[in-house]
Residue frames as a rotation matrix with the C-alpha (Angstrom) as fourth column:
UNK 1
-0.431 -0.850 0.304 80.05
0.656 -0.526 -0.541 89.01
0.620 -0.034 0.784 94.65
UNK 2
-0.103 0.490 0.866 77.39
-0.352 -0.832 0.429 91.27
0.930 -0.260 0.258 96.16
UNK 3
0.865 0.451 -0.220 76.77
-0.016 0.464 0.886 88.84
0.501 -0.763 0.409 98.97
UNK 4
0.212 -0.886 -0.413 80.51
0.918 0.325 -0.227 88.53
0.336 -0.331 0.882 99.65
UNK 5
-0.502 -0.415 0.759 80.82
0.264 -0.909 -0.322 92.35
0.824 0.039 0.565 99.72
UNK 6
0.302 0.690 0.658 77.99
-0.480 -0.487 0.730 92.88
0.824 -0.536 0.184 102.19
UNK 7
0.856 -0.032 -0.515 79.33
0.381 0.714 0.588 90.12
0.349 -0.700 0.623 104.46
UNK 8
-0.109 -0.990 -0.094 82.66
0.923 -0.065 -0.380 92.01
0.370 -0.128 0.920 104.51
UNK 9
-0.105 0.146 -0.984 81.01
0.722 -0.669 -0.176 95.25
-0.684 -0.729 -0.035 105.67
UNK 10
-0.962 -0.256 0.095 80.62
0.242 -0.637 0.732 96.97
-0.127 0.727 0.675 102.31
UNK 11
-0.205 0.944 -0.257 77.46
0.402 -0.158 -0.902 99.07
-0.892 -0.288 -0.347 101.94
UNK 12
0.775 0.463 -0.430 77.92
-0.184 -0.485 -0.855 100.62
-0.605 0.742 -0.290 98.48
UNK 13
-0.146 -0.794 0.591 79.81
0.582 0.414 0.700 99.85
-0.800 0.446 0.401 95.30
UNK 14
0.362 0.147 -0.920 80.56
-0.633 -0.686 -0.358 102.13
-0.684 0.712 -0.156 92.38
UNK 15
0.608 -0.114 0.786 80.71
0.498 0.825 -0.266 99.83
-0.618 0.553 0.558 89.35
UNK 16
0.310 -0.578 -0.755 83.76
-0.583 -0.743 0.329 100.73
-0.751 0.338 -0.567 87.25
UNK 17
0.600 -0.114 0.792 83.81
0.609 0.707 -0.359 98.83
-0.519 0.697 0.494 83.96
UNK 18
-0.526 -0.848 -0.062 86.44
0.536 -0.387 0.750 99.99
-0.660 0.361 0.658 81.48
UNK 19
0.758 0.650 -0.044 85.57
0.344 -0.457 -0.820 102.79
-0.554 0.607 -0.570 79.09
UNK 20
0.736 -0.436 -0.518 87.44
-0.665 -0.611 -0.430 104.01
-0.128 0.661 -0.739 75.97
UNK 21
-0.384 -0.902 0.197 90.67
-0.757 0.430 0.492 102.36
-0.529 0.039 -0.848 74.76
UNK 22
-0.962 -0.049 -0.269 89.76
-0.198 0.806 0.558 98.81
0.190 0.590 -0.785 73.82
UNK 23
-0.629 0.765 -0.138 86.21
0.700 0.481 -0.528 99.20
-0.337 -0.429 -0.838 75.12
UNK 24
-0.973 0.224 -0.057 84.39
-0.226 -0.868 0.442 101.54
0.049 0.443 0.895 72.76
UNK 25
-0.432 0.844 -0.317 81.23
0.154 0.415 0.897 99.40
0.889 0.338 -0.310 73.05
UNK 26
-0.247 0.332 -0.910 80.79
0.965 0.172 -0.200 100.22
0.090 -0.928 -0.363 76.76
UNK 27
-0.345 0.240 0.908 78.62
0.256 -0.906 0.337 103.28
0.903 0.349 0.251 76.78
UNK 28
-0.947 -0.012 0.320 77.58
-0.278 -0.466 -0.840 105.42
0.159 -0.885 0.438 79.69
UNK 29
-0.119 0.992 0.051 73.90
-0.973 -0.126 0.194 104.72
0.199 -0.026 0.980 79.05
UNK 30
0.280 0.180 -0.943 74.43
-0.226 0.967 0.118 100.98
0.933 0.180 0.311 78.97
UNK 31
-0.720 -0.584 -0.375 76.36
0.261 0.274 -0.926 101.05
0.643 -0.764 -0.044 82.24
UNK 32
-0.750 0.501 0.431 73.58
-0.661 -0.579 -0.478 103.04
0.010 -0.643 0.765 83.90
UNK 33
0.196 0.894 -0.403 70.98
-0.864 0.352 0.361 100.61
0.465 0.277 0.841 82.60
UNK 34
0.093 -0.222 -0.971 72.86
0.088 0.973 -0.214 97.49
0.992 -0.065 0.110 83.74
UNK 35
-0.914 -0.404 0.040 73.60
0.019 -0.142 -0.990 98.94
0.406 -0.904 0.137 87.17
UNK 36
-0.431 0.841 0.327 69.92
-0.903 -0.404 -0.149 99.78
0.007 -0.359 0.933 87.65
UNK 37
0.333 0.542 -0.771 68.96
-0.594 0.756 0.275 96.27
0.732 0.366 0.574 86.51
UNK 38
-0.306 -0.549 -0.777 71.35
0.297 0.721 -0.626 94.60
0.904 -0.423 -0.057 88.93
UNK 39
-0.923 0.022 0.384 70.28
-0.340 -0.514 -0.787 96.91
0.181 -0.857 0.482 91.76
UNK 40
0.006 1.000 0.014 66.69
-0.962 0.002 0.272 95.82
0.272 -0.015 0.962 91.20
UNK 41
0.306 0.040 -0.951 67.69
-0.117 0.993 0.004 92.14
0.945 0.110 0.309 91.34
UNK 42
-0.717 -0.634 -0.289 69.61
0.229 0.178 -0.957 92.69
0.658 -0.752 0.018 94.61
UNK 43
-0.636 0.576 0.513 66.63
-0.766 -0.550 -0.333 94.43
0.090 -0.605 0.791 96.17
UNK 44
0.359 0.820 -0.445 64.39
-0.757 0.535 0.375 91.50
0.546 0.202 0.813 95.18
UNK 45
0.226 -0.367 -0.903 66.87
0.240 0.919 -0.313 89.06
0.944 -0.146 0.295 96.76
UNK 46
0.960 0.260 -0.106 67.22
0.172 -0.244 0.954 91.11
0.223 -0.934 -0.279 99.93
UNK 47
0.085 -0.987 -0.137 70.90
0.990 0.099 -0.104 91.99
0.116 -0.127 0.985 99.45
UNK 48
0.829 0.346 -0.439 71.47
0.467 -0.860 0.204 95.32
-0.307 -0.374 -0.875 101.13
UNK 49
-0.295 -0.956 0.002 74.03
0.693 -0.212 0.689 96.79
-0.658 0.204 0.725 98.80
UNK 50
0.647 0.479 -0.593 73.81
-0.005 -0.775 -0.632 100.10
-0.762 0.412 -0.500 96.95
UNK 51
-0.083 -0.650 0.755 75.17
0.891 0.290 0.348 100.15
-0.445 0.702 0.555 93.40
UNK 52
0.566 0.195 -0.801 76.16
-0.099 -0.948 -0.301 103.26
-0.818 0.250 -0.518 91.49
UNK 53
0.858 -0.223 0.462 77.42
0.511 0.287 -0.810 103.74
0.048 0.932 0.360 87.93
UNK 54
0.527 -0.750 -0.400 80.98
-0.463 -0.648 0.605 104.73
-0.713 -0.134 -0.688 87.10
UNK 55
0.965 -0.263 -0.014 83.88
0.127 0.512 -0.850 103.71
0.231 0.818 0.527 84.92
UNK 56
0.288 -0.952 -0.104 87.62
0.233 -0.036 0.972 103.09
-0.929 -0.304 0.211 84.89
UNK 57
0.939 0.326 -0.105 88.57
0.047 -0.427 -0.903 105.29
-0.340 0.843 -0.417 81.95
UNK 58
0.120 -0.892 0.435 91.52
0.940 0.243 0.238 104.93
-0.318 0.381 0.868 79.59
UNK 59
-0.215 -0.311 -0.926 93.29
0.114 -0.949 0.293 108.16
-0.970 -0.043 0.239 78.67
UNK 60
0.198 0.391 0.899 91.86
0.960 0.107 -0.258 109.70
-0.197 0.914 -0.354 75.48
UNK 61
-0.728 -0.562 0.393 92.85
0.651 -0.746 0.139 112.85
0.215 0.357 0.909 73.54
UNK 62
-0.537 0.587 0.607 89.37
-0.312 -0.806 0.504 114.40
0.784 0.081 0.615 74.07
UNK 63
-0.587 0.262 -0.766 88.60
0.662 0.700 -0.268 112.86
0.466 -0.664 -0.585 77.42
UNK 64
-0.849 0.253 -0.464 87.43
0.204 -0.653 -0.730 116.06
-0.487 -0.714 0.502 79.11
UNK 65
-0.653 0.620 -0.435 85.02
-0.754 -0.481 0.448 116.79
0.069 0.620 0.781 76.24
UNK 66
-0.435 0.488 -0.757 83.60
-0.090 0.813 0.575 113.28
0.896 0.318 -0.310 76.40
UNK 67
-0.734 0.180 -0.655 83.04
0.678 0.245 -0.693 113.62
0.035 -0.953 -0.302 80.12
UNK 68
-0.803 0.389 -0.451 81.29
-0.187 -0.884 -0.429 116.95
-0.566 -0.260 0.783 79.75
UNK 69
-0.544 0.622 -0.564 79.08
-0.755 -0.070 0.652 115.56
0.366 0.780 0.507 76.94
UNK 70
0.217 0.637 0.740 78.07
-0.889 0.443 -0.121 112.62
-0.404 -0.631 0.662 79.12
UNK 71
0.525 -0.082 -0.847 79.74
-0.584 0.689 -0.429 110.04
0.619 0.720 0.313 76.88
UNK 72
-0.326 -0.708 -0.626 82.12
0.166 0.609 -0.776 109.02
0.931 -0.357 -0.081 79.65
UNK 73
0.645 0.714 -0.271 81.00
0.311 0.079 0.947 108.30
0.698 -0.695 -0.171 83.21
UNK 74
-0.271 -0.636 0.722 82.28
-0.630 -0.450 -0.633 109.92
0.728 -0.626 -0.279 86.35
UNK 75
-0.856 -0.088 -0.509 82.29
0.266 0.769 -0.581 108.05
0.443 -0.633 -0.636 89.65
UNK 76
-0.577 0.748 -0.329 78.81
0.588 0.101 -0.802 107.63
-0.567 -0.656 -0.498 91.11
UNK 77
-0.157 0.474 0.866 77.64
0.920 -0.250 0.303 109.59
0.360 0.844 -0.397 88.06
UNK 78
0.416 0.290 -0.862 78.18
0.753 -0.641 0.148 112.80
-0.509 -0.711 -0.485 90.08
UNK 79
0.644 -0.242 0.726 80.19
0.547 -0.517 -0.658 114.63
0.535 0.821 -0.201 87.35
UNK 80
0.893 -0.367 0.262 82.87
-0.450 -0.693 0.563 115.43
-0.025 -0.620 -0.784 89.91
UNK 81
0.019 -0.904 0.428 85.50
-0.657 0.312 0.687 112.66
-0.754 -0.294 -0.587 90.03
UNK 82
0.748 0.142 -0.648 86.85
-0.632 0.452 -0.630 110.67
0.203 0.881 0.428 87.10
UNK 83
0.524 -0.563 0.639 88.74
-0.167 0.668 0.725 107.41
-0.835 -0.487 0.256 87.59
UNK 84
0.580 -0.425 -0.695 91.74
-0.814 -0.271 -0.514 107.33
0.030 0.864 -0.503 85.23
UNK 85
0.700 -0.365 0.613 93.54
0.127 0.909 0.396 104.17
-0.702 -0.199 0.683 84.12
UNK 86
0.161 -0.775 -0.611 97.00
-0.935 -0.319 0.157 104.14
-0.317 0.546 -0.776 82.56
UNK 87
0.614 -0.120 -0.780 98.36
-0.346 0.847 -0.403 101.21
0.709 0.517 0.478 80.55
UNK 88
0.984 -0.176 0.030 100.03
0.050 0.436 0.899 98.87
-0.171 -0.883 0.437 83.01
UNK 89
0.498 -0.836 0.230 103.32
0.863 0.504 -0.039 98.75
-0.084 0.218 0.972 81.12
UNK 90
-0.537 -0.730 0.422 104.15
0.752 -0.641 -0.152 102.47
0.382 0.235 0.894 80.82
UNK 91
-0.118 0.430 -0.895 103.39
0.665 -0.635 -0.393 105.93
-0.737 -0.642 -0.211 82.12
UNK 92
-0.115 0.193 0.974 101.69
0.852 -0.485 0.197 108.53
0.510 0.853 -0.109 79.92
UNK 93
-0.953 -0.280 -0.115 102.12
0.298 -0.795 -0.528 112.18
0.057 -0.537 0.841 81.11
UNK 94
-0.103 0.984 -0.144 98.89
0.982 0.124 0.143 113.49
0.159 -0.127 -0.979 82.64
UNK 95
-0.724 -0.264 -0.637 99.84
0.491 -0.846 -0.208 117.16
-0.484 -0.463 0.742 83.13
UNK 96
-0.931 0.365 -0.019 97.71
-0.272 -0.655 0.705 118.54
0.245 0.662 0.709 80.30
UNK 97
-0.289 0.864 -0.412 94.70
0.323 0.493 0.808 116.31
0.901 0.100 -0.422 81.10
UNK 98
-0.236 0.189 -0.953 94.75
0.972 0.056 -0.229 117.16
0.010 -0.980 -0.197 84.80
UNK 99
-0.897 -0.117 -0.426 94.75
0.150 -0.988 -0.045 120.88
-0.415 -0.105 0.904 83.93
UNK 100
-0.745 0.663 -0.077 91.82
-0.273 -0.197 0.941 120.43
0.609 0.722 0.328 81.59
UNK 101
-0.174 0.678 -0.715 89.88
0.687 0.603 0.405 118.47
0.705 -0.421 -0.571 84.19
UNK 102
-0.509 -0.084 -0.857 90.55
0.796 -0.425 -0.431 121.06
-0.327 -0.902 0.283 86.84
UNK 103
-0.978 0.126 -0.168 89.36
-0.180 -0.915 0.362 123.85
-0.108 0.384 0.917 84.53
UNK 104
-0.460 0.839 -0.292 86.16
-0.235 0.202 0.951 121.92
0.856 0.506 0.105 83.98
UNK 105
0.015 0.458 0.889 85.57
-0.971 -0.207 0.124 121.46
0.241 -0.864 0.442 87.72
UNK 106
0.862 0.253 -0.440 86.59
-0.227 0.967 0.112 117.81
0.454 0.004 0.891 87.66
UNK 107
0.230 -0.785 0.576 89.11
-0.911 0.033 0.410 115.84
-0.341 -0.619 -0.707 89.75
UNK 108
0.302 -0.209 -0.930 91.14
-0.569 0.743 -0.352 112.95
0.765 0.636 0.105 88.41
UNK 109
0.476 -0.195 0.857 91.70
-0.708 0.492 0.506 109.84
-0.521 -0.848 0.096 90.50
UNK 110
-0.090 -0.594 -0.799 94.48
-0.895 0.400 -0.196 107.59
0.436 0.698 -0.568 89.23
UNK 111
0.844 0.466 0.266 93.66
-0.535 0.773 0.341 103.93
-0.046 -0.430 0.902 89.70
UNK 112
0.870 -0.452 0.195 96.30
0.332 0.831 0.446 101.45
-0.364 -0.324 0.873 90.88
UNK 113
0.719 -0.687 -0.105 99.46
-0.632 -0.583 -0.511 103.60
0.290 0.433 -0.853 90.33
UNK 114
0.165 -0.704 0.691 101.35
-0.771 0.345 0.535 100.98
-0.615 -0.621 -0.486 92.33
UNK 115
0.275 -0.029 0.961 100.94
0.331 0.941 -0.066 98.54
-0.903 0.336 0.268 89.43
UNK 116
0.999 0.011 -0.039 102.11
-0.031 -0.410 -0.912 100.87
-0.026 0.912 -0.409 86.65
UNK 117
0.515 -0.856 0.052 105.60
0.854 0.517 0.061 99.94
-0.079 0.013 0.997 85.51
UNK 118
0.089 -0.447 0.890 106.50
0.460 -0.774 -0.435 103.50
0.883 0.448 0.137 84.54
UNK 119
0.587 0.200 0.785 105.63
-0.513 -0.658 0.551 104.78
0.627 -0.726 -0.284 88.02
UNK 120
0.952 -0.303 -0.035 107.36
0.239 0.668 0.705 101.86
-0.190 -0.680 0.709 89.76
UNK 121
0.249 -0.921 0.301 110.54
0.944 0.161 -0.287 102.76
0.216 0.356 0.909 87.85
UNK 122
-0.679 -0.415 0.606 110.18
0.333 -0.909 -0.250 106.51
0.654 0.032 0.755 88.50
UNK 123
-0.117 0.723 -0.681 108.19
0.987 0.163 0.004 107.04
0.114 -0.671 -0.732 91.72
UNK 124
-0.726 -0.187 -0.662 108.89
0.377 -0.913 -0.156 110.78
-0.575 -0.363 0.733 91.73
UNK 125
-0.786 0.539 0.303 106.19
0.209 -0.229 0.951 111.02
0.582 0.810 0.067 89.05
UNK 126
0.002 0.868 -0.496 103.65
0.876 0.238 0.419 110.74
0.482 -0.436 -0.760 91.85
UNK 127
-0.397 -0.203 -0.895 104.89
0.692 -0.707 -0.146 113.90
-0.604 -0.677 0.421 93.56
UNK 128
-0.989 0.013 -0.146 104.14
-0.107 -0.749 0.654 115.89
-0.101 0.662 0.742 90.37
UNK 129
-0.512 0.855 -0.087 100.71
0.379 0.316 0.870 114.30
0.771 0.412 -0.486 90.03
UNK 130
-0.002 0.490 -0.872 99.76
1.000 0.024 0.011 115.08
0.026 -0.871 -0.490 93.63
UNK 131
-0.641 -0.325 -0.695 100.96
0.415 -0.909 0.043 118.63
-0.646 -0.261 0.718 93.27
UNK 132
-0.941 0.331 -0.072 98.58
-0.223 -0.446 0.867 119.00
0.255 0.831 0.494 90.28
UNK 133
-0.368 0.850 0.375 95.61
-0.906 -0.238 -0.351 117.87
-0.209 -0.469 0.858 92.36
UNK 134
-0.055 0.307 -0.950 95.46
-0.535 0.794 0.287 114.26
0.843 0.524 0.121 91.22
UNK 135
0.286 0.227 0.931 94.12
-0.924 0.322 0.205 111.82
-0.253 -0.919 0.302 93.81
UNK 136
-0.515 -0.583 -0.628 95.51
-0.717 0.695 -0.058 108.27
0.470 0.420 -0.776 94.07
UNK 137
0.550 0.737 0.392 93.68
-0.830 0.537 0.155 104.97
-0.096 -0.410 0.907 94.54
UNK 138
-0.638 -0.769 -0.043 95.50
-0.767 0.639 -0.051 101.79
0.067 0.000 -0.998 95.53
UNK 139
0.166 0.685 -0.709 94.04
-0.520 0.672 0.527 98.33
0.838 0.281 0.468 95.05
UNK 140
0.613 0.152 0.776 93.30
-0.785 0.228 0.576 96.36
-0.089 -0.962 0.259 98.20
UNK 141
0.981 -0.184 0.059 94.94
0.190 0.973 -0.132 93.25
-0.033 0.141 0.989 96.74
UNK 142
0.380 -0.886 0.266 98.22
-0.006 -0.290 -0.957 95.13
0.925 0.362 -0.115 96.28
UNK 143
-0.015 -0.338 0.941 98.40
-0.894 -0.418 -0.164 95.54
0.449 -0.843 -0.295 100.06
UNK 144
0.549 0.278 0.789 97.67
-0.676 0.703 0.222 91.86
-0.493 -0.655 0.573 100.74
UNK 145
-0.374 -0.883 0.285 100.22
-0.477 0.447 0.757 90.41
-0.796 0.147 -0.588 98.30
UNK 146
0.571 0.672 0.472 97.88
0.084 0.524 -0.848 89.37
-0.817 0.524 0.243 95.50
UNK 147
0.981 -0.180 -0.067 100.20
-0.109 -0.239 -0.965 90.90
0.157 0.954 -0.254 92.91
UNK 148
0.386 -0.881 -0.273 103.47
0.645 0.469 -0.603 89.86
0.659 0.057 0.750 94.55
UNK 149
0.335 -0.333 -0.882 105.84
0.888 -0.203 0.414 91.23
-0.316 -0.921 0.227 97.18
UNK 150
-0.701 -0.667 0.253 107.35
0.713 -0.653 0.254 93.91
-0.005 0.359 0.933 94.94
UNK 151
-0.347 0.668 0.658 104.02
0.178 -0.642 0.746 95.63
0.921 0.375 0.104 94.36
UNK 152
0.585 0.552 -0.594 103.00
0.657 0.107 0.747 95.07
0.475 -0.827 -0.300 97.99
UNK 153
-0.133 -0.737 -0.662 106.11
0.942 -0.302 0.147 96.83
-0.308 -0.604 0.735 99.23
UNK 154
-0.855 -0.173 0.489 105.52
0.404 -0.814 0.417 99.74
0.326 0.554 0.766 96.90
UNK 155
0.037 0.972 0.230 101.82
0.274 -0.231 0.934 100.03
0.961 0.028 -0.275 97.83
UNK 156
0.520 0.130 -0.844 102.64
0.841 0.090 0.533 99.98
0.146 -0.987 -0.063 101.53
UNK 157
-0.547 -0.797 -0.255 105.25
0.804 -0.585 0.104 102.65
-0.232 -0.148 0.961 101.07
UNK 158
-0.648 0.376 0.662 102.75
0.230 -0.733 0.641 104.88
0.726 0.567 0.388 99.32
UNK 159
0.483 0.851 -0.205 100.27
0.433 -0.028 0.901 104.47
0.761 -0.524 -0.382 102.17
UNK 160
0.282 -0.438 -0.854 102.90
0.949 -0.001 0.314 105.13
-0.138 -0.899 0.416 104.80
UNK 161
-0.745 -0.665 -0.052 104.03
0.638 -0.733 0.237 108.30
-0.196 0.144 0.970 103.05
UNK 162
-0.266 0.736 -0.622 100.53
0.226 -0.580 -0.783 109.70
-0.937 -0.348 -0.012 102.71
UNK 163
-0.901 -0.131 -0.414 100.20
-0.343 -0.369 0.864 109.52
-0.266 0.920 0.288 98.94
UNK 164
-0.819 0.569 -0.078 97.05
0.427 0.695 0.578 107.40
0.383 0.440 -0.812 98.92
UNK 165
-0.758 0.611 0.229 93.53
-0.648 -0.745 -0.158 108.80
0.074 -0.269 0.960 99.08
UNK 166
0.422 0.906 0.041 91.44
-0.905 0.423 -0.049 105.63
-0.061 -0.017 0.998 98.48
UNK 167
-0.830 -0.445 0.336 91.73
-0.398 0.895 0.201 101.86
-0.390 0.033 -0.920 98.82
UNK 168
0.172 0.921 -0.349 89.39
-0.957 0.073 -0.280 99.98
-0.232 0.382 0.895 96.46
UNK 169
0.304 0.017 0.953 88.76
-0.212 0.976 0.050 96.36
-0.929 -0.217 0.300 95.68
UNK 170
-0.253 -0.269 -0.929 89.08
-0.955 -0.085 0.285 96.52
-0.156 0.959 -0.235 91.85
UNK 171
-0.220 0.237 0.946 87.08
-0.336 0.892 -0.302 93.29
-0.916 -0.385 -0.116 92.11
UNK 172
-0.531 -0.027 -0.847 86.80
-0.844 0.109 0.525 90.86
0.078 0.994 -0.080 89.21
UNK 173
-0.093 0.477 -0.874 85.22
-0.322 0.816 0.480 87.70
0.942 0.326 0.078 90.61
UNK 174
0.759 0.484 0.436 84.41
-0.565 0.155 0.810 85.42
0.325 -0.861 0.391 93.56
UNK 175
0.863 -0.488 -0.130 87.66
0.503 0.806 0.313 83.43
-0.047 -0.335 0.941 93.60
UNK 176
-0.246 -0.968 0.050 90.40
0.966 -0.240 0.096 85.76
-0.081 0.072 0.994 92.34
UNK 177
-0.957 -0.116 0.266 90.40
0.129 -0.991 0.031 89.52
0.260 0.064 0.963 93.01
UNK 178
-0.274 0.891 -0.363 87.35
0.901 0.370 0.228 89.30
0.337 -0.265 -0.903 95.16
UNK 179
0.066 0.386 0.920 85.15
0.070 -0.922 0.382 92.24
0.995 0.039 -0.088 96.35
UNK 180
0.647 0.086 -0.758 86.68
0.723 0.247 0.645 92.21
0.243 -0.965 0.097 99.84
UNK 181
0.356 -0.482 0.801 88.34
-0.091 -0.871 -0.483 95.00
0.930 0.099 -0.354 101.81
UNK 182
0.954 0.137 0.267 88.64
-0.254 -0.108 0.961 94.00
0.160 -0.985 -0.068 105.47
UNK 183
0.628 -0.774 -0.077 92.02
0.755 0.582 0.303 92.31
-0.190 -0.248 0.950 105.17
UNK 184
-0.155 -0.639 0.753 93.53
0.713 -0.600 -0.362 95.34
0.684 0.481 0.549 103.44
UNK 185
0.569 0.422 0.706 91.80
-0.176 -0.776 0.606 97.57
0.804 -0.469 -0.367 106.03
UNK 186
0.969 -0.218 -0.114 93.52
0.181 0.319 0.930 95.73
-0.167 -0.922 0.348 108.85
UNK 187
0.210 -0.945 0.251 96.83
0.976 0.185 -0.119 96.06
0.066 0.270 0.961 107.04
UNK 188
-0.011 -0.150 0.989 96.43
0.322 -0.937 -0.139 99.80
0.947 0.317 0.059 106.66
UNK 189
0.905 0.336 0.261 95.54
-0.148 -0.329 0.933 100.09
0.399 -0.883 -0.248 110.37
UNK 190
0.691 -0.703 -0.166 98.88
0.631 0.475 0.613 98.43
-0.352 -0.528 0.772 111.19
UNK 191
-0.065 -0.763 0.643 100.75
0.945 -0.253 -0.205 100.67
0.320 0.595 0.738 108.77
UNK 192
-0.708 -0.207 0.675 99.25
0.233 -0.971 -0.054 104.12
0.667 0.119 0.736 109.59
UNK 193
-0.941 0.338 -0.026 96.55
-0.066 -0.259 -0.964 103.76
-0.333 -0.905 0.266 112.23
UNK 194
-0.429 0.880 0.205 92.81
0.774 0.475 -0.419 103.33
-0.466 -0.021 -0.885 112.49
UNK 195
0.219 0.616 -0.757 91.74
0.142 -0.788 -0.599 106.90
-0.965 0.023 -0.260 111.70
UNK 196
-0.435 -0.427 -0.793 93.71
-0.719 -0.365 0.591 107.04
-0.542 0.827 -0.148 108.45
UNK 197
-0.960 0.118 0.254 92.27
0.218 0.883 0.415 103.66
-0.175 0.454 -0.874 107.48
UNK 198
-0.058 0.991 -0.119 88.74
0.694 -0.046 -0.719 104.98
-0.718 -0.125 -0.685 108.02
UNK 199
0.067 0.034 -0.997 89.62
-0.393 -0.918 -0.058 107.99
-0.917 0.395 -0.048 105.86
UNK 200
-0.710 -0.503 -0.493 90.90
-0.634 0.149 0.759 105.84
-0.308 0.851 -0.425 102.96
UNK 201
-0.947 0.317 0.044 88.23
0.316 0.904 0.287 103.14
0.051 0.286 -0.957 103.08
UNK 202
-0.208 0.935 -0.288 85.16
0.951 0.124 -0.283 105.04
-0.228 -0.333 -0.915 104.28
UNK 203
0.179 0.377 -0.909 85.16
0.362 -0.884 -0.296 108.79
-0.915 -0.276 -0.294 104.45
UNK 204
-0.578 -0.437 -0.690 86.90
-0.412 -0.574 0.708 109.67
-0.705 0.693 0.152 101.18
UNK 205
-0.928 0.315 0.198 84.88
0.351 0.568 0.745 107.15
0.122 0.761 -0.638 99.13
UNK 206
-0.069 0.948 -0.311 81.71
0.926 -0.056 -0.374 108.46
-0.372 -0.314 -0.873 100.79
UNK 207
-0.103 -0.005 -0.995 82.64
-0.047 -0.999 0.009 111.97
-0.994 0.048 0.102 99.68
UNK 208
-0.938 -0.237 -0.253 83.03
-0.271 0.047 0.961 110.75
-0.216 0.970 -0.108 96.10
UNK 209
-0.641 0.764 0.068 79.68
0.767 0.641 0.027 108.93
-0.023 0.069 -0.997 96.45
UNK 210
0.225 0.780 -0.584 78.08
0.761 -0.515 -0.394 112.26
-0.608 -0.356 -0.710 97.40
UNK 211
0.436 -0.128 0.891 79.92
0.765 -0.470 -0.441 114.33
0.475 0.873 -0.107 94.80
UNK 212
0.987 -0.101 -0.127 81.82
0.010 -0.745 0.667 116.24
-0.162 -0.659 -0.734 97.47
UNK 213
0.487 -0.870 -0.079 85.43
-0.570 -0.248 -0.783 117.39
0.662 0.426 -0.617 97.25
UNK 214
0.842 -0.361 -0.401 88.19
0.521 0.734 0.435 115.21
0.138 -0.575 0.807 98.70
UNK 215
0.758 -0.640 0.121 91.09
-0.651 -0.739 0.171 116.96
-0.020 -0.208 -0.978 100.41
UNK 216
0.520 -0.639 -0.567 94.36
-0.013 0.657 -0.753 115.31
0.854 0.400 0.333 99.37
UNK 217
0.826 -0.367 -0.429 96.69
0.529 0.241 0.813 114.06
-0.195 -0.898 0.393 102.06
UNK 218
0.731 -0.679 -0.077 100.03
-0.683 -0.727 -0.068 115.81
-0.010 0.102 -0.995 102.61
UNK 219
0.844 -0.426 -0.325 102.65
0.283 0.869 -0.405 113.34
0.455 0.250 0.854 101.32
UNK 220
0.674 -0.737 -0.048 105.97
-0.131 -0.184 0.974 112.97
-0.727 -0.650 -0.220 103.11
UNK 221
0.911 -0.367 -0.187 108.52
-0.207 -0.015 -0.978 113.79
0.356 0.930 -0.090 100.43
UNK 222
0.479 -0.805 0.349 111.66
-0.287 0.232 0.929 111.82
-0.829 -0.546 -0.119 101.13
UNK 223
-0.591 -0.763 -0.261 114.30
-0.597 0.196 0.778 110.15
-0.543 0.616 -0.571 98.97
UNK 224
0.292 0.793 -0.535 112.29
-0.952 0.186 -0.245 108.82
-0.095 0.581 0.809 96.05
UNK 225
-0.319 -0.494 -0.809 114.56
-0.587 0.773 -0.241 105.77
0.744 0.398 -0.536 95.77
UNK 226
-0.970 -0.102 0.220 113.42
-0.241 0.503 -0.830 104.67
-0.026 -0.858 -0.512 99.25
UNK 227
-0.010 0.993 -0.119 109.84
-0.995 -0.022 -0.098 104.40
-0.100 0.118 0.988 97.99
UNK 228
0.775 0.257 -0.577 110.82
-0.482 0.832 -0.276 101.07
0.409 0.492 0.769 96.72
UNK 229
-0.235 -0.910 0.342 112.99
-0.919 0.093 -0.384 99.36
0.318 -0.405 -0.858 99.27
UNK 230
-0.805 -0.106 -0.583 112.94
0.024 0.977 -0.210 96.38
0.592 -0.183 -0.785 101.47
UNK 231
-0.918 0.384 0.097 110.24
-0.198 -0.234 -0.952 97.26
-0.343 -0.893 0.291 103.20
UNK 232
-0.063 0.955 -0.291 78.66
-0.948 0.034 0.316 110.49
0.312 0.296 0.903 105.70
UNK 233
0.834 0.167 -0.526 79.64
-0.016 0.960 0.279 106.61
0.552 -0.224 0.803 106.08
UNK 234
0.006 -0.896 0.445 82.08
-0.623 -0.352 -0.699 107.26
0.782 -0.273 -0.560 108.89
UNK 235
0.635 0.173 0.753 81.27
-0.728 0.460 0.509 104.36
-0.258 -0.871 0.418 111.13
UNK 236
-0.298 -0.895 0.331 83.78
-0.705 0.440 0.557 101.57
-0.644 -0.067 -0.762 111.43
UNK 237
-0.808 -0.256 0.531 84.10
0.053 0.866 0.498 99.05
-0.587 0.430 -0.686 108.65
UNK 238
0.409 0.893 0.187 81.31
0.406 0.006 -0.914 100.50
-0.817 0.450 -0.360 106.49
UNK 239
-0.540 -0.841 0.025 83.00
0.280 -0.152 0.948 100.62
-0.794 0.519 0.318 103.16
UNK 240
0.800 0.544 -0.253 82.19
-0.130 -0.255 -0.958 102.36
-0.586 0.800 -0.134 99.89
UNK 241
-0.238 -0.963 0.128 84.47
-0.042 0.142 0.989 101.21
-0.970 0.230 -0.074 97.09
UNK 242
0.308 0.218 -0.926 85.07
-0.854 -0.366 -0.370 101.24
-0.419 0.905 0.073 93.37
């Protein structure tokens, strides 16, 4: 996977194994240790890829406290951005959590909202989340049809309307859901232009990598029903992804 990623132009990956929910055994310390171990192996093999620890975190009643205590990992271990995962089949309100995170100096990034059934059924939820400072990350495969045309149409609509802040691989293997971004990058270029594609694939992820703030895009608020219709590393193609 590392070799595939570097061949595709990726220079850094934030590893995001699941934490909390059904994964209580995945601890922050273990993730840090395994990332360091794999990084050492890649260096020995001459694979020029930087790895950083992180997690895709299920919503938990005391999530903010667990982040502040170090029990839950932030992206790139910078204690600035936390990747939040909802159950795929429903939407859980995030208002209280986002407020708590903001008070603690943290920013929530919602992973793959385009694949959450609750959001698909009620897209206006995203307007509320963005207004509360939540950033949105879409999976590259959603834009290339890996999850079907329905999700692809929705993901493209989110990109076109300026709701998306990051595109990430959400990679799982070398055959299915691979660690590749260039095809999705080209699709975003066609949808919204080269500069926006660089922002979503390169500049914003690089800001997270460095623990710097990310300025949300200004979404184009139109008829919510039409969402779902028929339709630092700033050099080109140098990707940082989660």
